[in-house]
Structures are given as C-alpha cells and as structure tokens.
C-alpha positions in Angstrom: -50.0 -80.8 -127.3 -53.4 -81.0 -125.7 -51.9 -82.5 -122.5 -49.2 -79.8 -122.3 -52.0 -77.1 -122.5 -53.9 -78.8 -119.7 -50.8 -78.9 -117.5 -50.1 -75.3 -118.2 -53.7 -74.3 -117.5 -53.7 -76.3 -114.2 -50.5 -74.5 -113.2 -52.0 -71.1 -113.9 -55.2 -71.9 -112.1 -53.1 -73.2 -109.1 -51.1 -70.0 -108.9 -54.3 -68.0 -109.1 -55.7 -69.8 -106.1 -52.5 -69.6 -104.2 -52.4 -65.8 -104.2 -53.2 -64.2 -100.8 -56.6 -62.4 -100.5 -56.3 -58.7 -100.3 -59.0 -57.0 -98.3 -60.2 -53.4 -99.0 -59.4 -50.8 -96.3 -61.8 -50.9 -93.4 -62.5 -54.6 -93.7 -60.7 -56.6 -91.0 -60.3 -60.2 -89.9 -60.7 -59.1 -86.3 -62.1 -61.0 -83.4 -64.9 -60.0 -81.2 -62.8 -60.7 -78.1 -61.2 -57.8 -76.3 -58.7 -58.5 -73.5 -59.2 -56.1 -70.6 -57.1 -56.8 -67.5 -54.2 -59.3 -67.0 -52.2 -60.4 -64.0 -49.7 -63.1 -63.1 -50.5 -65.7 -60.5 -48.7 -68.8 -59.2 -49.9 -72.3 -60.2 -50.9 -74.3 -57.1 -50.3 -78.0 -56.5 -52.3 -80.0 -54.0 -50.6 -82.2 -51.4 -52.5 -84.5 -49.0 -49.8 -84.2 -46.4 -49.2 -80.4 -46.4 -52.1 -78.9 -48.4 -51.7 -76.6 -51.5 -48.2 -75.4 -52.2 -47.0 -73.1 -55.0 -44.1 -75.4 -56.1 -43.5 -79.1 -56.9 -40.5 -81.5 -57.1 -39.2 -82.8 -60.4 -38.0 -86.2 -59.3 -39.5 -88.7 -56.8 -36.6 -88.4 -54.4 -36.9 -85.3 -52.2 -33.8 -83.8 -50.6 -33.9 -80.2 -49.1 -31.2 -78.1 -50.6 -31.1 -79.9 -53.9 -31.9 -77.9 -57.0 -34.9 -80.0 -57.9 -38.1 -77.9 -57.2 -40.1 -76.0 -59.8 -42.5 -73.0 -59.5 -44.8 -72.1 -62.4 -46.6 -68.9 -63.0 -49.6 -68.3 -65.4 -50.8 -65.1 -67.1 -54.5 -64.8 -66.4 -56.6 -62.3 -68.4 -60.3 -61.3 -68.6 -61.7 -61.1 -72.1 -65.0 -59.6 -73.2 -66.9 -60.8 -76.3 -68.2 -57.6 -77.9 -70.9 -59.4 -79.9 -72.5 -61.4 -77.0 -71.3 -59.5 -73.9 -69.9 -62.7 -72.4 -66.8 -62.6 -70.2 -64.2 -65.4 -70.2 -61.0 -65.9 -68.2 -58.0 -66.9 -70.3 -54.9 -68.6 -69.0 -51.5 -68.7 -70.7 -48.6 -70.7 -69.4 -46.0 -68.4 -68.0 -42.6 -69.0 -66.6 -41.1 -72.1 -65.1 -38.5 -71.5 -62.4 -36.1 -74.1 -61.1 -34.8 -73.5 -57.6 -33.3 -75.1 -54.5 -35.8 -77.2 -52.6 -36.5 -75.5 -49.2 -36.5 -77.2 -45.8 -39.9 -78.3 -44.7 -42.6 -80.7 -45.8 -42.1 -82.7 -49.0 -43.9 -81.0 -52.0 -45.9 -83.1 -54.5 -44.3 -84.4 -57.6 -44.7 -82.2 -60.7 -47.3 -83.5 -63.1 -46.2 -84.2 -66.7 -46.9 -80.9 -68.4 -45.6 -81.7 -71.8 
C-alpha cells in the first residue's frame, strides 16, 4: 500500500513539473537582438587558376554543358543588440541552384557542405 502511494505521488509530482509555464501578460521571453536590414548575396569559391567564382562543380570531372555546377546564395542580415548596442552580421544558408556548367575555365570543386 505504501509503495502504491509513493508511485501515485511520484506520478502527480511528475505531471506538475511537466506542465508548461504560463507567463503573465507583459512578460516575454524575447531576445535583445533586433534584425534591421537583410539582403541576398552569392557564395564565392576561390580558385587558384581563375580567381573567385560564384559557382562550383559537384564532381571532379568537368565537362562544359553538363548539368553539374552549383550556385549558392546566402541571406545576410545586420542585427542590433538593444542591451549592449553591438552590431553583428548574421548569415543563413539560402538556395542551392543546380545548372549547366558554362564554357570557360574549370570552377573549383564544391566543398562538402553537409
């Protein structure tokens, strides 16, 4: 009987701790960071032979006209910390576009991004 009461009590206490916290109005779980301006920019890849390019090849073999090149874009935003006044640049991975490799110098091989 005593063990059954302890199990029941432990269950009631566990349910009490599992309930979500309700905050009174006006109290938030906000962050001091405010995003101000955002833009999209291409991701650049360095090549010793042809300099920086805004696309890369997926495989080691390069053939112009083959659908094997990738272009990446990133969303870049400025964020302001209201508490400290600090500015920080935030980057989020954007789109990945697969396209036909153009004629011209061989692009660098894409890095392993995942």
